[in-house]
SEVEX-332801 format. One record per atom (N, C-alpha, C): residue in one letter; x, y, z. Coordinates in Angstrom, 2 decimals, m for minus. Each point is the difference from the previous one (the first is absolute). Layout:
   r        xx        yy        zz
   A         X         Y         Z
...
This chain:
   r        xx        yy        zz
   M    125.77    m37.83    m39.03
   M     m0.71     m0.46      1.10
   M     m1.15     m0.98     m0.38
   K     m0.07     m1.18      0.53
   K     m1.00     m0.95     m0.34
   K     m1.37      0.46      0.53
   Q     m1.14     m0.31     m0.72
   Q     m1.26      0.35      0.36
   Q     m0.41     m0.75      1.28
   F     m0.60      0.73      0.95
   F     m0.42     m0.63      1.21
   F     m1.21     m0.87     m0.30
   N      0.06     m1.23      0.57
   N     m1.03     m0.99     m0.22
   N     m0.52     m0.41      1.32
   L     m1.12      0.37      0.38
   L     m0.60     m0.32      1.34
   L     m0.12     m1.53      0.23
   Q     m0.26     m0.68     m1.22
   Q     m0.17     m1.48      0.10
   Q      1.19     m0.65      0.74
   N      1.25      0.52     m0.25
   N      1.14     m0.68      0.51
   N      0.22      0.03      1.50
   L     m0.76      0.88      0.63
   L      0.04      0.13      1.47
   L     m0.85     m1.07      0.74
   F     m0.77     m0.69     m0.78
   F     m0.98     m0.97      0.61
   F      0.37     m1.44     m0.45
   S     m0.22     m0.84      0.92
   S      0.25     m1.41     m0.18
   S     m1.22     m0.71     m0.75
   D      0.41     m1.07     m0.67
   D     m1.08     m0.84     m0.61
   D     m0.36     m1.12      1.00
   E     m1.18     m0.62     m0.22
   E     m0.35     m1.16      0.82
   E      0.93     m1.20     m0.10
   Q      0.54     m0.21     m1.17
   Q      0.91     m1.07     m0.24
   Q      1.44      0.27      0.50
   R      0.37      1.25     m0.15
   R      1.36      0.41      0.44
   R     m0.16      1.01      1.06
   L      0.34     m0.38      1.29
   L     m0.24      0.81      1.13
   L      0.97      1.02      0.27
   Y      0.69      0.54     m1.08
   Y      1.01      0.98      0.07
   Y     m0.23      1.05     m1.17
   P     m0.11      1.27      0.33
   P     m0.17      1.02     m1.20
   P      1.30      0.08     m0.74
   K     m0.06      0.54     m1.22
   K      1.17      0.13     m0.86
   K      0.97      1.12      0.51
   V     m0.64      1.06      0.60
   V      0.74      1.10      0.51
   V     m0.29      0.01      1.46
   R      1.09      0.19      0.76
   R     m0.22     m0.07      1.51
   R      0.93      0.94      0.70
   F     m0.48      0.58      1.18
   F      0.78      0.81      0.73
   F      1.14     m0.74      0.72
   R      1.12      0.69      0.28
   R      1.11     m0.65      0.69
   R     m0.43     m0.28      1.39
   G      0.38     m1.19      0.48
   G     m0.28     m0.36      1.35
   G     m1.16     m0.95      0.17
   F     m0.70     m0.17     m1.07
   F     m1.23     m0.92      0.05
   F      0.29     m1.22     m0.87
   D     m0.06     m1.15      0.56
   D      0.25     m1.23     m0.73
   D     m0.91     m1.18      0.19
   E     m0.96      0.21      0.98
   E     m0.92     m1.04      0.30
   E     m1.03     m0.15     m1.12
   P     m0.50     m1.24     m0.25
   P     m1.14     m0.14     m0.98
   P     m1.21      0.67      0.56
   W     m0.84      0.54     m1.02
   W     m1.27      0.59      0.34
   W     m0.93     m1.18      0.44
   K     m1.11      0.40      0.64
   K     m0.99     m0.92      0.53
   K     m1.25      0.05     m0.87
   K     m0.47     m1.26     m0.34
   K     m1.21     m0.05     m0.78
   K     m1.25     m0.01      0.92
   V     m0.92      0.89     m0.19
   V     m1.18      0.15      0.86
   V     m1.22      0.20     m0.83
   K     m1.19     m0.19      0.60
   K     m1.27      0.33     m0.63
   K     m0.33      1.48      0.20
   L     m0.41      0.68     m1.08
   L     m0.42      1.38      0.20
   L     m0.92      0.17      1.15
   G     m0.95     m0.88      0.03
   G     m1.09      0.14      1.09
   G      0.50     m0.06      1.45
   R      1.27     m0.51      0.12
   R      0.56     m0.02      1.46
   R      0.72      1.31      0.31
   N      0.05      0.87     m0.94
   N      0.72      1.23      0.16
   N     m0.84      1.28     m0.31
   V     m1.16     m0.19     m0.38
   V     m0.93      1.10     m0.16
   V     m1.42     m0.46      0.63
   K     m0.78      0.99      0.20
   K     m1.34     m0.25      0.54
   K     m1.13      0.57     m0.93
   R     m0.89     m0.76     m0.43
   R     m1.06      0.44     m0.92
   R     m0.88      1.09      0.67
   I     m0.31      1.01     m0.89
   I     m0.84      1.11      0.55
   I     m1.42     m0.25     m0.54
   R     m0.92      0.00      0.95
   R     m1.42     m0.20     m0.34
   R     m0.86      1.22      0.39
   R      0.53      0.95      0.69
   R     m0.77      1.09      0.56
   R     m0.71      0.75     m1.13
   K     m1.22      0.46      0.17
   K     m0.81      0.70     m0.94
   K     m0.08      1.44      0.40
   N     m0.32      0.77     m1.05
   N     m0.20      1.47      0.13
   N     m1.39      0.28      0.37
   K     m0.46     m0.75      1.04
   K     m1.48      0.07      0.38
   K     m0.39      1.37      0.51
   N      0.90      0.67      0.70
   N     m0.40      1.34      0.56
   N      0.42      1.11     m1.00
   L      0.34     m0.39     m1.28
   L      0.41      1.00     m0.97
   L      1.15      0.82      0.45
   E      1.03     m0.64      0.60
   E      1.16      0.76      0.50
   E      0.71      0.69     m1.11
   T     m0.08     m0.54     m1.27
   T      0.64      0.63     m1.13
   T     m0.91      0.02     m1.19
   N      0.16      1.00     m0.84
   N     m0.80      0.12     m1.23
   N      0.91     m0.10     m1.13
   I      1.24     m0.51      0.15
   I      0.93     m0.15     m1.15
   I     m0.10     m1.36     m0.56
   P     m0.54     m0.17     m1.22
   P     m0.09     m1.36     m0.60
   P      1.31     m0.28     m0.72
   L      0.63     m1.05      0.49
   L      1.35     m0.37     m0.49
   L      0.02     m1.01     m1.15
   T      0.95      0.13     m0.88
   T      0.30     m1.07     m1.01
   T      1.50     m0.12     m0.02
   I      0.46     m1.12     m0.58
   I      1.43     m0.27     m0.07
   I      0.48      0.20     m1.40
   S      0.99      0.87     m0.15
   S      0.73      0.24     m1.29
   S      1.33     m0.80      0.06
   A      0.34     m0.76     m0.96
   A      1.30     m0.73     m0.04
   A      1.10      1.00      0.10
   Q     m0.13      1.24     m0.53
   Q      0.96      1.05     m0.05
   Q      0.05      0.81      1.23
   F     m1.28      0.49      0.39
   F     m0.05      0.98      1.09
   F     m0.42     m0.50      1.36
   G     m0.29     m1.26      0.10
   G     m0.45     m0.64      1.31
   G     m1.42      0.25      0.29
   L     m0.41      0.11      1.22
   L     m1.26      0.27      0.50
   L     m0.34      1.43     m0.15
   V     m1.06      0.33     m0.88
   V     m0.26      1.37     m0.25
   V     m1.57      0.19      0.05
   D     m0.34      1.26      0.12
   D     m1.42      0.35     m0.02
   D     m0.56     m0.17     m1.46
   Q     m1.15     m0.76     m0.06
   Q     m0.56     m0.23     m1.27
   Q     m0.33      1.30     m0.71
   R     m0.38      1.06      0.74
   R     m0.52      1.19     m0.59
   R      1.15      0.70     m0.71
   D      1.29     m0.13      0.47
   D      1.18      0.58     m0.61
   D      0.51     m0.94     m1.13
   F     m0.17     m1.26      0.15
   F      0.55     m0.92     m1.03
   F     m0.83     m0.19     m1.19
   F     m1.34     m0.17      0.23
   F     m0.90     m0.24     m1.09
   F     m0.71      1.35     m0.41
   G      0.00      0.95      0.90
   G     m0.68      1.21     m0.26
   G     m1.44     m0.12      0.39
   R     m0.43     m1.04      0.60
   R     m1.38     m0.28      0.44
   R      0.10     m1.16      1.07
   V     m1.19     m0.23      0.64
   V     m0.09     m1.07      1.03
   V     m0.58     m1.19     m0.67
   V      0.74     m1.21      0.06
   V     m0.58     m1.27     m0.57
   V     m0.45     m0.90      1.13
   A      0.23      0.50      1.23
   A     m0.47     m0.71      1.26
   A     m1.54      0.21      0.12
   S     m0.53     m0.86      0.89
   S     m1.44      0.18      0.35
   S     m0.09      1.31      0.72
   E     m1.27      0.58     m0.03
   E     m0.25      1.25      0.77
   E      0.11     m0.13      1.42
   N     m0.34     m1.22      0.49
   N      0.07     m0.29      1.41
   N      1.32     m0.68      0.33
   L      0.89      0.64      0.71
   L      1.25     m0.58      0.27
   L      0.05     m0.74      1.32
   A     m1.09     m0.18      0.65
   A     m0.11     m0.59      1.34
   A      0.45     m1.45      0.08
   N     m0.25     m0.75     m1.14
   N      0.35     m1.39     m0.12
   N      1.39     m0.24     m0.55
   Y      0.73      1.10     m0.30
   Y      1.32     m0.12     m0.51
   Y      1.07     m0.21      1.13
   I      1.08     m0.50     m0.32
   I      1.11     m0.22      0.96
   I      0.57      1.26      0.37
   L      0.16      0.27      1.36
   L      0.67      1.29      0.44
   L      1.52     m0.37      0.08
   L      0.77      0.58     m0.88
   L      1.38     m0.19     m0.09
   L      0.76      1.22      0.64
   K      0.98     m0.25      0.86
   K      0.76      1.09      0.64
   K      1.36      0.05     m0.55
   R      0.62      1.20      0.16
   R      1.33      0.21     m0.43
   R      1.00     m1.08      0.45
   G      0.75     m0.50     m0.92
   G      0.97     m1.07      0.50
   G     m0.44     m1.32     m0.28
   E     m1.32     m0.20     m0.28
   E     m0.58     m1.35     m0.29
   E      0.11     m0.22     m1.50
   F     m0.04     m1.36     m0.32
   F      0.11     m0.45     m1.35
   F     m1.40     m0.55     m0.64
   A      0.00      0.04     m1.26
   A     m1.16     m0.66     m0.74
   A      0.50     m0.57     m1.31
   Y     m0.66     m1.10     m0.29
   Y      0.30     m0.70     m1.29
   Y     m1.20      0.10     m0.91
   N      0.33      0.58     m1.19
   N     m0.98      0.22     m1.07
   N      0.13     m1.19     m0.95
   K     m1.02     m0.83     m0.10
   K      0.00     m1.18     m0.83
   K     m0.15      0.27     m1.44
   S     m0.32      1.26     m0.32
   S     m0.07      0.43     m1.40
   S      1.31     m0.04     m0.71
   Y      0.04     m0.68     m1.13
   Y      1.30     m0.04     m0.79
   Y      0.03      0.90     m1.18
   S      1.18      0.32     m0.40
   S      0.26      0.80     m1.19
   S      1.28     m0.32     m0.60
   K      0.44      0.63     m1.03
   K      1.27     m0.22     m0.69
   K      1.13      0.43      0.97
   E     m0.24      1.06      0.65
   E      1.07      0.45      1.01
   E      0.03     m0.82      1.21
   A     m1.12     m0.64      0.44
   A     m0.07     m0.77      1.18
   A     m0.77     m1.30     m0.37
   P      0.69     m0.97     m0.57
   P     m0.61     m1.24     m0.54
   P     m0.68     m0.88      1.19
   Y      0.42      0.19      1.12
   Y     m0.44     m0.77      1.16
   Y     m0.62      0.93      1.11
   G     m0.45      1.21     m0.42
   G     m0.54      0.96      0.93
   G      1.02      0.74      0.70
   S     m0.41      0.88      0.95
   S      0.97      0.86      0.63
   S     m0.31     m0.01      1.47
   I      1.14      0.13      0.78
   I     m0.02     m0.03      1.50
   I      0.57      1.35      0.38
   K     m0.73      0.91      0.61
   K      0.61      1.30      0.40
   K     m0.40      0.35      1.42
   R      0.75      0.93      0.55
   R     m0.15      0.50      1.41
   R     m0.65      1.40     m0.15
   L     m0.94      0.26      0.86
   L     m0.64      1.31      0.14
   L      1.01      0.97      0.61
   E      0.30      1.06     m0.87
   E      0.91      1.00      0.49
   E     m0.50      1.47     m0.13
   K     m0.86      0.18     m0.97
   K     m0.35      1.35     m0.48
   K     m1.08      0.68      1.02
   Y     m0.74     m0.93      0.69
   Y     m1.06      0.59      0.89
   Y      0.02     m0.86      1.35
   N     m0.60      0.66      0.99
   N     m0.11     m0.63      1.27
   N     m0.89     m1.24      0.00
   E     m1.07      0.16     m0.77
   E     m1.04     m1.08     m0.11
   E     m0.62      0.08     m1.42
   G     m0.58     m1.18     m0.41
   G     m0.71     m0.06     m1.22
   G     m0.96     m1.22     m0.03
   A     m0.98      0.04     m0.86
   A     m0.94     m1.10     m0.12
   A      0.30     m0.79     m1.21
   L      0.08     m1.36      0.15
   L      0.35     m0.91     m1.01
   L     m1.05     m1.12     m0.15
   S     m0.26     m0.29     m1.28
   S     m0.90     m1.07     m0.30
   S      0.36     m1.29      0.63
   T     m0.99     m0.81      0.40
   T      0.25     m1.33      0.60
   T      0.62     m1.03     m1.02
   L      0.00      0.37     m1.29
   L      0.74     m0.84     m0.96
   L      1.48     m0.02      0.23
   Y      0.54      0.99      0.69
   Y      1.38      0.04      0.36
   Y      0.26     m0.81      1.23
   I      1.22     m0.46      0.17
   I      0.47     m0.71      1.18
   I      0.94      0.97      0.83
   A     m0.43      0.38      1.19
   A      0.72      1.04      0.73
   A      0.73     m0.73      1.21
   F      1.12      0.54      0.37
   F      0.84     m0.62      1.13
   F      0.92      1.07      0.58
   T      0.48     m0.33      1.15
   T      0.96      0.84      0.66
   T      1.17     m0.89      0.49
   P      1.30      0.57     m0.17
   P      1.15     m0.88      0.52
   P     m0.01     m0.21      1.44
   E      0.62     m1.24      0.33
   E      0.17     m0.36      1.37
   E      1.25     m0.86      0.03
   N      0.91      0.45      0.93
   N      1.30     m0.63      0.06
   N      0.81      0.02     m1.28
   I     m0.12      1.00     m0.76
   I      0.77      0.23     m1.22
   I      0.10      1.48     m0.28
   N      1.21      0.46     m0.50
   N      0.15      1.35     m0.31
   N     m0.91      0.42     m1.18
   S     m0.83      1.06      0.27
   S     m0.99      0.39     m0.96
   S      0.71      0.48     m1.39
   D      1.11      0.78      0.11
   D      0.63      0.38     m1.17
   D      0.61     m1.16     m0.74
   F      0.54     m1.06      0.70
   F      0.52     m1.21     m0.61
   F     m1.19     m0.64     m0.81
   L     m1.12     m0.09      0.66
   L     m1.15     m0.74     m0.69
   L     m0.43      0.81     m1.21
   K     m0.02      1.38      0.08
   K     m0.33      0.86     m1.19
   K      1.02     m0.20     m1.12
   A      1.30     m0.12      0.31
   A      0.95     m0.20     m0.99
   A     m0.17     m1.34     m0.65
   F     m0.21     m1.05      0.80
   F     m0.28     m1.35     m0.44
   F     m1.10      0.01     m1.04
   F     m1.06      0.62      0.23
   F     m1.11     m0.02     m0.89
   F      0.23      0.89     m1.28
   D      1.10      0.76      0.06
   D      0.41      0.78     m1.24
   D      0.80     m0.84     m0.90
   T      0.41     m1.23      0.46
   T      0.63     m0.92     m0.87
   T     m1.03     m0.93     m0.63
   T      0.47     m1.00     m0.75
   T     m0.82     m0.98     m0.59
   T      0.11     m1.29      0.74
   K      0.66      0.02      1.14
   K      0.30     m1.29      0.76
   K     m1.35     m0.72      0.48
   W     m1.10      0.77      0.11
   W     m1.19     m0.55      0.43
   W     m0.88     m0.62     m1.09
   Y      0.35      0.32     m1.24
   Y     m0.81     m0.42     m1.20
   Y     m0.21     m1.47     m0.09
   S      1.07     m0.87      0.39
   S     m0.13     m1.38     m0.18
   S     m1.07     m0.61      0.83
   H     m0.25      0.54      1.12
   H     m1.18     m0.51      0.75
   H     m1.33      0.26     m0.57
   I     m0.09      1.23     m0.51
   I     m1.35      0.35     m0.65
   I     m0.16     m0.89     m1.23
   V      1.08     m0.32     m0.72
   V     m0.11     m0.88     m1.15
   V     m0.53     m1.36      0.44
   Q      0.46     m0.44      1.16
   Q     m0.44     m1.26      0.45
   Q     m1.48     m0.12      0.45
   V     m0.53      1.00      0.51
   V     m1.37      0.00      0.50
   V     m1.05      0.69     m0.87
   S      0.48      0.41     m1.13
   S     m1.00      0.53     m0.99
   S      0.41     m0.45     m1.34
   T     m1.02     m0.22     m0.81
   T      0.26     m0.41     m1.43
   T     m0.68      0.86     m0.99
   E      0.32     m0.05     m1.20
   E     m0.66      0.87     m0.99
   E     m1.51     m0.25     m0.04
   G     m0.38     m1.23      0.16
   G     m1.42     m0.40      0.04
   G     m0.79      0.61      1.15
   A      0.72      0.20      1.08
   A     m0.66      0.45      1.22
   A     m0.17      1.58      0.00
   R      0.53      0.63     m1.00
   R     m0.23      1.48      0.00
   R     m1.41      0.40     m0.52
   N     m0.44      1.04      0.65
   N     m1.36      0.40     m0.16
   N     m0.10      1.52     m0.04
   H     m0.41      0.61     m1.10
   H     m0.22      1.44     m0.10
   H      1.27      0.75      0.46
   G      1.17     m0.43     m0.46
   G      1.22      0.75      0.30
   G      0.51     m0.22      1.42
   L     m0.52     m0.88      0.76
   L      0.35     m0.30      1.39
   L      0.65     m1.43      0.11
   L      1.00     m0.19      0.70
   L      0.54     m1.27      0.33
   L     m0.82     m0.61      1.11
   N     m0.28     m1.32     m0.25
   N     m0.90     m0.60      1.01
   N      0.87     m0.64      1.09
   I      0.33      0.78      1.00
   I      0.94     m0.45      1.08
   I     m0.76      0.27      1.30
   S     m0.12     m0.99      0.87
   S     m0.70      0.13      1.28
   S      1.01      0.61      0.98
   P     m0.40      0.70      1.05
   P      0.88      0.46      1.04
   P      0.76     m1.07      0.60
   Q     m0.54     m1.25      0.21
   Q      0.73     m1.11      0.55
   Q      1.19     m0.38     m0.89
   D     m0.24     m0.08     m1.24
   D      1.09     m0.36     m0.95
   D      1.15      1.11     m0.01
   F     m0.53      1.27      0.03
   F      0.96      1.15      0.02
   F      0.92     m0.11      1.20
   F     m0.55     m0.17      1.14
   F      0.78     m0.01      1.24
   F      0.86     m1.26      0.25
   E     m0.20     m0.97     m0.95
   E      0.87     m1.16     m0.03
   E      1.23      0.20     m0.67
   M      0.17      1.22     m0.65
   M      1.15      0.25     m0.70
   M      1.36     m0.13      0.77
   S      0.94     m0.71     m0.62
   S      1.29     m0.23      0.71
   S      0.96      1.23     m0.34
   I      0.59      0.56      1.08
   I      1.01      1.03     m0.26
   I      1.18     m0.30      0.78
   T      1.17      0.50     m0.45
   T      1.25     m0.27      0.71
   T      0.40      1.33      0.67
   I      0.37      0.02      1.28
   I      0.35      1.23      0.71
   I      1.27     m0.29      0.80
   P      0.84      1.08      0.15
   P      1.16     m0.06      0.78
   P     m0.33      0.46      1.47
   K      1.00      0.02      0.85
   K     m0.23      0.69      1.33
   K     m0.22      1.39     m0.09
   S     m0.49      0.56      1.12
   S     m0.49      1.44     m0.06
   S      1.14      0.95     m0.40
   D      1.26     m0.25      0.48
   D      0.99      0.96     m0.35
   D      0.26      0.06     m1.52
   E     m0.05     m1.10     m0.74
   E      0.15     m0.02     m1.39
   E     m1.23      0.64     m0.66
   Q     m1.18     m0.33      0.51
   Q     m1.18      0.63     m0.50
   Q      0.06      1.58      0.06
   N      0.55      0.48      1.13
   N      0.14      1.37      0.11
   N      0.97      0.70     m0.94
   N      1.10     m0.78     m0.31
   N      0.98      0.47     m1.01
   N     m0.62      0.07     m1.35
   I     m0.75     m1.01     m0.37
   I     m0.63      0.03     m1.37
   I     m0.98      1.10     m0.03
   S     m0.72      0.24      1.10
   S     m1.04      1.07     m0.02
   S      0.66      1.42     m0.21
   R      1.19      0.12      0.60
   R      0.70      1.27     m0.12
   R      0.48      0.29     m1.46
   I      0.58     m1.00     m0.59
   I      0.42      0.17     m1.39
   I     m1.19      0.16     m0.95
   Y     m1.02     m0.68      0.25
   Y     m1.24      0.02     m0.82
   Y     m0.61      1.50      0.13
   N     m0.03      0.51      1.21
   N     m0.49      1.36      0.23
   N      0.93      1.03     m0.66
   L      1.30     m0.25      0.09
   L      0.95      0.98     m0.60
   L     m0.15      0.03     m1.54
   M     m0.14     m1.12     m0.54
   M     m0.09     m0.10     m1.50
   M     m1.36      0.70     m0.42
   N     m1.08     m0.12      0.85
   N     m1.23      0.60     m0.40
   N      0.12      1.55      0.11
   S      0.77      0.45      0.98
   S      0.20      1.40      0.22
   S      0.78      0.56     m1.16
   L      1.02     m0.75     m0.47
   L      0.83      0.48     m1.12
   L     m0.90      0.07     m1.28
   L     m0.79     m1.01     m0.23
   L     m0.89     m0.04     m1.09
   L     m0.93      1.14     m0.03
   S     m0.56      0.34      1.24
   S     m0.86      1.11      0.04
   S      0.61      1.33     m0.31
   L      1.27      0.23      0.49
   L      0.72      1.16     m0.35
   L      0.32      0.11     m1.46
   Q      0.29     m1.17     m0.59
   Q      0.22      0.07     m1.45
   Q     m1.24      0.44     m0.81
   Q     m1.13     m0.57      0.51
   Q     m1.25      0.34     m0.65
   Q     m0.33      1.45      0.14
   Q      0.30      0.58      1.14
   Q     m0.16      1.41      0.28
   Q      0.78      0.84     m0.92
   D      1.25     m0.43     m0.26
   D      0.95      0.68     m0.91
   D     m0.62     m0.04     m1.45
   I     m0.51     m1.16     m0.40
   I     m0.60     m0.12     m1.32
   I     m1.18      0.90     m0.12
   N     m0.85      0.05      0.98
   N     m1.18      0.82     m0.02
   N      0.36      1.55     m0.19
   T      1.00      0.31      0.85
   T      0.45      1.35     m0.01
   T      0.56      0.50     m1.38
   T      0.79     m0.96     m0.61
   T      0.59      0.19     m1.37
   T     m1.09      0.17     m1.00
   Q     m0.93     m0.87      0.10
   Q     m1.20      0.08     m0.97
   Q     m0.75      1.30      0.13
   Q     m0.18      0.46      1.23
   Q     m0.70      1.30      0.19
   Q      0.81      1.14     m0.52
   L      1.31      0.00      0.22
   L      0.88      0.92     m0.50
   L      0.05      0.11     m1.56
   K     m0.01     m1.28     m0.59
   K     m0.05     m0.01     m1.45
   K     m1.34      0.58     m0.51
   Q     m1.05     m0.25      0.57
   Q     m1.33      0.47     m0.36
   Q     m0.02      1.53      0.07
   F      0.62      0.49      1.17
   F     m0.02      1.47      0.14
   F      0.78      0.72     m1.10
   L      1.23     m0.57     m0.27
   L      0.85      0.60     m1.06
   L     m0.67     m0.10     m1.39
   L     m0.74     m1.13     m0.34
   L     m0.54     m0.04     m1.25
   L     m1.26      1.01     m0.10
   Q     m0.52      0.29      1.05
   Q     m1.12      0.91      0.02
   Q      0.46      1.53     m0.10
   N      1.25      0.19      0.50
   N      0.44      1.38      0.12
   N      1.12      0.43     m0.93
   L      0.57     m1.01     m0.66
   L      1.07      0.36     m1.00
   L     m0.46      0.41     m1.35
   F     m1.26     m0.33     m0.21
   F     m0.53      0.31     m1.36
   F     m1.20      0.94      0.03
   I     m0.07      0.89     m0.90
   I     m1.11      1.04      0.01
   I     m1.09     m0.50     m0.99
């Protein structure tokens, strides 16, 4: 069985057809600006609705700083932070080996969280949220970041990208029915991967138990 490649389900800007496609869909995808399909979030946590300071992990998504770092690296006063709600997205401009152009993740672990204003937050409009999440799990959006940021513009581990430049990103999208199909297979593959990871964790625990109890 060939390894599943999420990239193949998405079209490129130059070629408006994905490499792998569901039967019954043959129309070219439409090129649009990201900013026409999402809305920027500017709301602040001014009433301290949440005390969860968020950070973005390329591997684990939007997570509580206290769990991820073992401490809080945010300001003590979270009132001026962005109030992010479940299902909304954020772009972390901090780059690393695993995420050379930063990370874009959706809040899923908590109902709300507080996010530094260094992040760019947004919510989907007129686009399937799972489809958008899957798209940002590919590298299809990297080319735009390359265009609007250069090595010389990097400062203290952050890419120097304005919200205006970010939302000018061109993406290609199919009609809603095809978006829904891609979302379903994406969620199915994530569920299978999660089950596999649970099996691995269970096997490791069993191995540890046996090693501790088979020897005196």
